[in-house]
Every structure is written in C-alpha cells, then in structure tokens.
C-alpha positions as a printed Julia matrix, in Angstrom:
438×3 Matrix{Float64}:
  -8.24  -23.52   40.84
 -11.75  -22.14   40.17
 -12.84  -23.01   36.71
 -14.17  -20.15   34.53
 -17.52  -21.82   34.17
 -21.09  -20.71   34.87
 -21.86  -24.2    36.32
 -20.37  -25.73   39.53
 -19.19  -29.37   39.51
 -22.37  -30.33   41.37
 -24.53  -28.96   38.58
 -25.77  -25.87   40.36
 -25.61  -22.6    38.48
 -23.45  -19.84   39.94
 -22.53  -16.28   38.97
 -19.41  -16.03   36.84
 -16.65  -14.13   38.68
 -16.11  -10.59   37.59
 -12.44  -11.63   37.18
 -13.37  -13.59   34.03
 -15.73  -10.95   32.63
 -13.24   -8.08   32.68
 -12.67   -6.43   29.3
  -9.18   -6.34   27.93
  -7.1    -3.39   28.97
  -6.59   -0.8    26.41
  -3.21   -1.39   24.77
  -1.94    2.04   25.81
  -2.71    1.16   29.5
  -1.49   -2.41   29.24
   1.8    -1.38   27.54
   2.44    2.37   28.05
   6.14    2.22   26.94
   5.43    2.22   23.26
   2.83    3.88   20.95
   0.44    1.48   19.1
  -0.15    1.62   15.37
  -3.6     3.32   15.9
  -1.43    6.49   16.25
   0.6     5.82   13.13
   4.3     6.64   13.13
   5.72    9.39   10.87
   7.31    8.16    7.69
  11.04    7.63    8.18
  11.82    5.16    5.42
  12.73    7.51    2.51
  16.43    7.4     3.32
  17.64    7.94   -0.25
  15.14   10.79   -0.79
  13.1     8.92   -3.42
  10.53   11.79   -3.11
  12.84   13.94   -5.24
  12.17   11.59   -8.2
   8.47   12.42   -8.09
   6.65   15.24   -9.83
   4.97   17.92   -7.62
   1.64   16.34   -8.46
   2.87   12.89   -7.4
   4.29   14.29   -4.15
   1.06   16.03   -3.41
  -0.93   12.89   -3.99
   1.38   10.89   -1.79
   0.81   13.34    1.13
  -2.91   13.43    0.58
  -3.25    9.58    0.63
  -0.9     9.36    3.59
  -2.83   11.83    5.64
  -6.11   10.07    4.93
  -4.87    6.65    5.79
  -3.17    7.71    9.04
  -6.24    9.74   10.19
  -9.19    7.66    8.97
  -7.95    4.02    8.75
  -5.16    3.58   11.3
  -7.35    4.09   14.35
  -9.86    1.39   13.35
  -7.81   -1.19   11.23
  -6.8    -3.48   14.13
 -10.43   -3.8    15.29
 -11.77   -4.63   11.8
  -8.82   -6.95   10.99
  -9.46   -8.87   14.13
 -13.19   -9.19   13.3
 -12.39  -10.05    9.68
 -14.86   -7.35    8.59
 -14.48   -4.5     6.2
 -14.81   -0.88    7.43
 -17.33    0.33    4.92
 -17.64    3.69    6.63
 -14.18    4.65    5.34
 -15.07    4.11    1.68
 -16.33    7.73    1.2
 -13.02    8.91    2.52
 -11.06    6.7     0.13
 -13.4     7.86   -2.69
 -12.47   11.48   -1.94
  -8.86   10.66   -2.68
  -9.77   10.24   -6.43
  -7.46    7.3    -6.99
  -9.99    4.76   -8.14
  -9.5     4.1   -11.84
  -5.81    4.96  -11.59
  -4.32    5.44  -15.01
  -7.7     5.42  -16.88
  -8.39    8.67  -18.69
 -11.93   10.09  -18.99
 -15.15    8.55  -17.73
 -14.74   10.36  -14.45
 -11.39    8.58  -13.76
  -8.31   10.48  -12.5
  -5.97    9.58  -15.39
  -2.97    9.31  -13.1
   0.53    8.46  -14.28
   1.34    4.85  -13.46
   3.91    6.15  -10.97
   1.33    8.27   -9.2
  -1.02    5.26   -9.02
   1.78    3.14   -7.7
   2.7     5.66   -4.99
  -0.96    5.85   -3.97
  -1.03    2.07   -3.73
   2.09    2.08   -1.51
   0.76    4.76    0.79
  -2.52    2.9     1.31
  -0.67   -0.38    2.0
   1.81    1.35    4.31
  -1.06    1.73    6.81
  -3.33   -1.15    5.82
  -2.87   -3.83    3.16
  -6.5    -4.89    3.2
  -7.73   -1.44    2.1
  -4.98   -1.5    -0.57
  -6.21   -4.85   -1.9
  -9.83   -3.62   -1.9
  -8.9    -0.71   -4.11
  -6.6    -2.74   -6.3
  -9.17   -5.39   -7.11
 -11.8    -2.69   -7.78
  -9.58   -0.36   -9.76
  -6.55   -2.07  -11.25
  -8.35   -5.3   -12.17
 -12.12   -4.76  -12.62
 -12.2    -1.13  -13.81
  -9.13   -1.54  -16.01
 -10.57   -4.59  -17.6
 -13.72   -2.54  -18.58
 -11.44    0.38  -19.71
  -9.15   -1.77  -21.87
 -11.46   -4.5   -23.04
 -14.93   -3.05  -22.82
 -17.11   -1.32  -25.46
 -17.64    2.43  -25.5
 -21.09    2.03  -24.11
 -19.86   -0.2   -21.29
 -17.17    2.39  -20.29
 -19.73    5.16  -20.25
 -22.26    3.07  -18.31
 -20.03    1.6   -15.63
 -16.78    3.53  -15.14
 -18.06    6.9   -13.73
 -19.96    5.23  -10.85
 -17.02    2.93  -10.11
 -14.58    5.8   -10.05
 -16.67    7.49   -7.33
 -17.04    4.2    -5.37
 -20.81    4.55   -5.76
 -20.59    1.04   -7.0
 -17.94   -1.56   -6.25
 -16.51   -4.24   -8.53
 -14.6    -7.53   -8.22
 -12.6    -9.61  -10.75
 -13.12  -13.4   -10.96
 -10.51  -15.44  -12.75
  -9.28  -18.01  -10.17
 -11.16  -21.3    -9.69
 -10.92  -24.06   -7.02
  -9.05  -26.35   -9.4
  -7.08  -23.65  -11.37
  -4.94  -21.12   -9.57
  -1.49  -20.79  -11.11
  -2.93  -22.69  -14.12
  -5.65  -20.12  -14.63
  -5.72  -20.46  -18.41
  -7.24  -23.91  -18.02
 -10.32  -22.61  -16.21
 -13.54  -24.61  -16.48
 -16.34  -22.05  -16.02
 -18.29  -22.03  -19.3
 -20.13  -19.41  -21.31
 -22.72  -20.74  -23.73
 -24.26  -18.48  -26.39
 -27.99  -18.27  -26.29
 -30.55  -15.81  -27.84
 -29.93  -12.4   -26.48
 -26.87  -13.27  -24.42
 -24.9   -15.9   -22.67
 -25.39  -18.45  -19.91
 -22.53  -18.88  -17.39
 -21.99  -21.99  -15.26
 -19.1   -22.75  -13.0
 -17.33  -21.74   -9.81
 -14.74  -19.11   -8.76
 -12.65  -18.93   -5.6
 -10.64  -16.38   -3.65
 -12.4   -13.49   -5.28
 -11.84  -10.28   -3.31
 -14.8    -7.93   -2.8
 -17.14  -10.56   -4.22
 -19.5   -10.82   -1.25
 -20.65   -7.2    -1.67
 -19.58   -6.15   -5.18
 -22.23   -4.55   -7.36
 -20.48   -5.68  -10.53
 -18.52   -8.88  -11.1
 -16.11   -9.25  -14.0
 -16.19  -12.97  -14.76
 -13.97  -14.96  -17.08
 -15.4   -18.07  -18.73
 -14.59  -20.44  -21.54
 -16.67  -20.02  -24.66
 -18.21  -23.41  -25.43
 -18.13  -22.78  -29.18
 -14.55  -21.49  -29.59
 -12.93  -22.97  -26.35
 -11.38  -19.47  -25.88
 -11.63  -17.31  -22.75
 -14.27  -14.5   -22.79
 -15.14  -11.84  -20.24
 -18.48  -10.74  -18.88
 -19.97   -8.11  -16.55
 -22.35   -9.77  -14.14
 -24.74   -7.82  -11.8
 -24.88   -8.82   -8.15
 -28.6    -9.62   -8.29
 -28.36  -11.96  -11.29
 -30.45  -15.13  -10.79
 -28.31  -18.11  -10.17
 -25.39  -16.06   -8.79
 -24.2   -16.62   -5.19
 -21.11  -15.38   -3.36
 -20.11  -16.59    0.07
 -17.38  -15.45    2.33
 -14.23  -17.58    2.79
 -13.65  -17.94    6.51
 -10.59  -18.45    8.71
  -8.0   -16.54    6.79
  -4.87  -15.41    8.6
  -4.0   -12.62    6.17
  -5.81   -9.68    4.59
  -8.6   -10.4     6.99
 -10.54   -7.26    6.2
 -10.73   -8.21    2.52
 -13.95  -10.14    1.87
 -12.71  -13.03   -0.32
 -15.46  -15.2    -1.64
 -16.55  -18.41   -3.36
 -18.71  -17.67   -6.36
 -21.23  -20.13   -7.78
 -22.69  -19.55  -11.26
 -25.7   -21.7   -11.87
 -27.14  -20.92  -15.29
 -26.5   -17.25  -14.86
 -27.82  -15.24  -17.89
 -25.7   -12.33  -19.08
 -27.17  -10.08  -21.83
 -25.05   -9.46  -24.95
 -24.56   -5.88  -23.83
 -22.44   -7.08  -20.9
 -20.11   -9.34  -22.92
 -16.66   -7.74  -23.01
 -15.68   -7.53  -26.69
 -11.98   -7.09  -26.07
 -11.45  -10.5   -24.36
 -11.3   -13.27  -26.92
  -8.42  -15.38  -25.49
  -6.54  -15.78  -22.19
  -3.73  -13.63  -23.66
  -6.11  -10.65  -23.66
  -6.08  -10.67  -19.84
  -2.37   -9.87  -19.98
  -3.21   -6.25  -20.96
  -4.77   -5.91  -17.56
  -2.34   -8.02  -15.6
   0.64   -6.06  -16.96
  -0.52   -2.96  -15.05
  -1.99   -4.77  -12.0
   1.2    -6.7   -11.44
   3.05   -3.36  -11.18
   0.51   -2.19   -8.66
   0.75   -5.43   -6.67
   4.54   -4.95   -6.48
   4.0    -1.64   -4.78
   1.84   -3.16   -2.14
   4.73   -4.93   -0.32
   6.81   -1.78   -0.77
   4.14    0.16    1.2
   3.74   -2.59    3.78
   7.57   -2.64    4.32
   7.63    1.14    4.75
   4.98    0.88    7.44
   6.86   -1.93    9.18
  10.07    0.07    9.16
   8.32    3.19   10.45
   6.75    1.28   13.26
  10.01   -0.4    14.31
  11.95    2.84   14.04
   9.64    4.5    16.54
   9.3     1.42   18.82
  13.0     0.94   19.24
  13.44    4.47   20.42
  10.47    4.27   22.87
  10.88    0.79   24.39
  13.65    0.43   27.07
  15.33   -2.67   28.38
  18.44   -2.96   30.52
  18.24    0.72   31.26
  18.57    1.79   27.54
  16.27    2.17   24.53
  16.22   -0.86   22.25
  17.64    1.36   19.49
  20.91    1.65   21.44
  21.72   -2.05   21.0
  24.0    -2.97   18.12
  22.14   -6.03   16.94
  18.83   -4.08   16.76
  20.47   -1.33   14.75
  21.88   -3.9    12.3
  18.42   -5.38   11.77
  16.86   -1.98   11.41
  19.39   -0.93    8.79
  18.89   -4.19    6.88
  15.18   -3.41    6.75
  15.96    0.14    5.59
  18.21   -1.11    2.85
  15.47   -3.48    1.69
  12.97   -0.65    1.45
  15.33    1.58   -0.61
  16.06   -1.31   -3.11
  12.4    -2.25   -3.39
  11.31    1.3    -3.99
  13.88    1.77   -6.75
  12.99   -1.44   -8.47
   9.24   -0.5    -8.35
  10.03    3.04   -9.62
  12.01    1.64  -12.57
   9.17   -0.69  -13.41
   6.85    2.27  -13.68
   9.27    4.15  -15.95
   9.71    1.16  -18.26
   5.88    0.85  -18.48
   5.49    4.51  -19.21
   7.95    4.24  -22.12
   6.22    1.12  -23.47
   9.32   -0.98  -22.77
   8.28   -3.16  -19.78
   8.19   -6.89  -20.56
   6.13   -9.51  -18.68
   9.33  -10.97  -17.33
  10.36   -7.61  -15.86
   6.98   -7.22  -14.18
   7.13  -10.72  -12.79
  10.62  -10.29  -11.46
   9.63   -7.08   -9.81
   6.64   -8.62   -8.1
   8.43  -11.78   -6.94
  11.6   -10.14   -5.79
   9.92   -7.34   -3.95
   7.56   -9.67   -2.08
  10.5   -11.81   -1.06
  12.38   -8.8     0.41
   9.13   -7.7     2.1
   8.79  -11.08    3.88
  12.35  -10.7     5.12
  11.67   -7.16    6.28
   8.54   -8.36    8.16
  10.42  -11.19    9.81
  13.11   -8.77   11.02
  10.45   -6.43   12.32
   8.77   -9.28   14.09
  12.11  -10.03   15.9
  12.67   -6.46   16.85
   9.3    -6.07   18.58
   9.76   -9.17   20.74
   6.45  -10.24   22.35
   4.64   -7.24   20.88
   5.69   -8.64   17.48
   2.66  -10.97   17.65
   0.11   -8.29   18.41
  -1.77   -6.65   15.64
  -1.85   -3.47   17.77
   1.8    -2.8    16.85
   1.17   -3.45   13.13
   4.12   -5.8    12.38
   2.23   -9.03   13.19
  -0.68   -7.87   11.07
   1.61   -6.87    8.24
   3.48  -10.19    8.53
   0.24  -12.1     8.0
  -1.02   -9.79    5.22
   2.15  -10.29    3.18
   1.49  -14.02    2.88
  -1.48  -13.8     0.44
   0.29  -11.01   -1.44
   3.29  -13.35   -1.88
   0.87  -15.7    -3.52
  -1.7   -13.81   -5.53
  -1.17  -12.28   -8.99
   1.25  -15.18   -9.54
   3.12  -16.97   -6.84
   6.83  -16.31   -6.24
   7.66  -19.52   -8.14
   5.39  -18.86  -11.1
   6.56  -15.3   -11.54
  10.12  -16.56  -11.39
   9.36  -19.01  -14.13
   7.83  -16.21  -16.23
  11.15  -14.31  -16.01
  13.1   -17.51  -16.5
  11.26  -18.21  -19.74
  11.99  -14.72  -20.96
  15.71  -14.81  -20.27
  16.35  -18.4   -21.45
  13.71  -18.8   -24.11
  12.68  -22.08  -22.51
   9.32  -22.59  -20.69
   9.4   -24.81  -17.58
   5.91  -24.45  -16.12
   5.08  -28.12  -16.67
   7.21  -31.16  -15.73
   9.47  -32.28  -18.59
   7.58  -35.61  -18.69
   4.27  -33.88  -19.4
   5.85  -31.58  -22.02
   7.31  -34.67  -23.75
   3.92  -36.46  -23.73
   2.18  -33.45  -25.13
   4.42  -33.54  -28.2
   3.77  -37.23  -28.87
C-alpha cells in the first residue's frame, strides 16, 4: 500500500498522488438516488391540519419564514455547520422577516402574538436549529429582558436597533460552576461612583463572540441579590472566546466570557431585575419558544424522511413500501402532531395569563424527549445516509442534544413540574435539605 504522505520512507520528497488530492464528490453525484437537504423537502407533517388553528396573519408569517429558510439558509447550512461558523450573510434576510423582538410591542418590534412568534421559531428550526437559537438568544432572551426589565430610556435606546438586527445581543446567566443551579451564580457587581464593576466568568453564552450588547447577570455585593446589566462589546476588561469542539448547534457561536473589573455605567443597570425571581418573567416566554424549537426540528426530520423513503430504492422497491419503515414514519408523524398540539396549548394558556411555570417546564421537557425519539427513528430510516449532515437528520440529531439540555435540562424541568403538582421541592438531595434546616 502506498502511504498518503508527501515523504517517501527513505526521506526523499515526492509529489502527492492526485488520488489523495481529489475533492469530495458533490453529494448529488455521489448519491443520486435521493435529494439532499440543500434542496429542502416540502412540508408534509401537518397531518391534523394544525394550520386551521392559526389566524390568517399567523399563516402568512409561517409561509414567509418557511420560504426564506428554504431559499436562503438550506443551501448553505451544511457547509457552515461543518465549519462551525455562522453564516452572517443571511442575517439581513432574517431581519427582513421582522420576527426579532417577537411579542414586544413598540420600539420598532413586531408585537406578534406568542403563537405567531412560536410558529416563526418552529419554521426557522425546521430548516436549521442554529439559526433558530441565534434568533432566540437575541430576541426571546436579551431583547425581552430589556423590554420587561429595562428603563424607558434603555428600551428606546437599544430595542429599535436590535429589532432590525443592526446590532446583536446575547444573554449571560450560566457560569462554569453553576448551570442548573444558576441562582447560586458567583459573578459579582460592586457599586462604585457612577456605575458598577463586574467581575466573574460566564460559559455557554450563545452569540457572545460577536454580540454588540451583552445582558449580564451578577450578584450585588451589597444586597446579595441578582441584578442585570447591559454591557457593550468594547468594554475594557471584557473578553469572549469561542467554545470549540461542539457536536451540536455548531453554527451557534457559544463563548466563555471573562469579566475583569468591567465598569458599567448606572444608565446600563437594568432596574427591573432585583432578584433571581425577576428572570422568570423572561424565562416564562423563552421556555415556550424553546419548546417550539424541537417541534420545528422534528417537522424537518419527518419531511426529509418522507421524501427520502419515496426516492430511495432497495430490493427493487422504494423504502416507503416496506412495512417496518411505514411504522417508524407514522410513529414520527404521531409525535409531531402531539408535540404541536402541546406547544399550541402552551401558547394559548400564556395568552390568557394562565400558564404556570410547571406547565412551561413540562412542555419543554416532554417535547424535547419526543423530538429525540423522532430523530432516532429518522436516523434509522436513512441508513448510512443517516450519519451525513447532507441529509439533515444527522445534523438535527446532534442539534437536539444541546436543546434537550439548555433552558433547563429534562430532569430539572421535570422537577419544576413535580414541585408544582406535589407541593414538594426535590432539587437538592434530602440530606442537604435536612442539614439546611438545622
């Protein structure tokens, strides 16, 4: 065997064979029997005609977002996902959809119903979960925090630009030592003349490596309560570095943030955040949006498998003709119908002011669980192509893993619901709870 090396065993240089320098075949040439996800399949998952439950405005938004994602993002998403880079050239196209700001009214924001915002989230995630997460962090976390907890001057100053994507924001709560136990965060905010000094570290912060504005949560050293701050990207002492080697949401630029005596003027202190409980005003909405991400991802997986099984042939027949494949496809379809209806009901409860934290947590945890099952079934249906990002399912399979974890892991969200239905909290081991009472 000739080794693919530029140096012979005797040490003499030689030309590398053209055999080893050949570029990869285009997927349509290498595997002509099925269409890759760059040409996105038509939507086939609305089996129970959920679209009938939407208003004409919500239906129109759904189609507008779907068309943009299929045309602008689908052709490039595999390339950027593989490189773990974000396709910044599509941001103006996403901005034109006018979905940033979601339910926020005024300040250049669209003032959508929560159902419309959820539908838009699902349609973005159906094609690409990374783009969906980019928008969710920017809109449903950072922008919503400013809208709900900021001063009037902060809203007027920051929201219009953020709504147009002229500036981009991130939201920094999680720390290296505190993920699920976020309320115990250690980053500090010390009051000084004219402002505050922040010191600490954040981790897993999406958009942080390029964000213009960073919404940072820190513990007030005087009150020991959690406060919120708007930090500019060029603030002295602030650094954000990219987290490498992720297997999911690879286009999302998650970062480690270091805050070393970062000064924040009083005008950028968020007056509506005076305890950790104040973050729940934001998380109640964002958790609904996060629940719609796996709904959209599952829709895309089903659509891809539905087309693939009809195109791909084995044993002289399309894969769709085999009973076991039909059974798996129908199981996936059933999952999508149930997930959509749970997500829709969450939106309606929120709109009526009746949604509880436990209901939001159950929605997020149960929907992500069903989405993982749907992705696993899709992976089986595509055989060898089920491990190629070119056919979407492998990429979606990986992208679901961080979504299963962020905005509360499956287990933590289950415990939130468990506390609500039993009246008993079980987040800490019984032994620790007993000691804390002594």
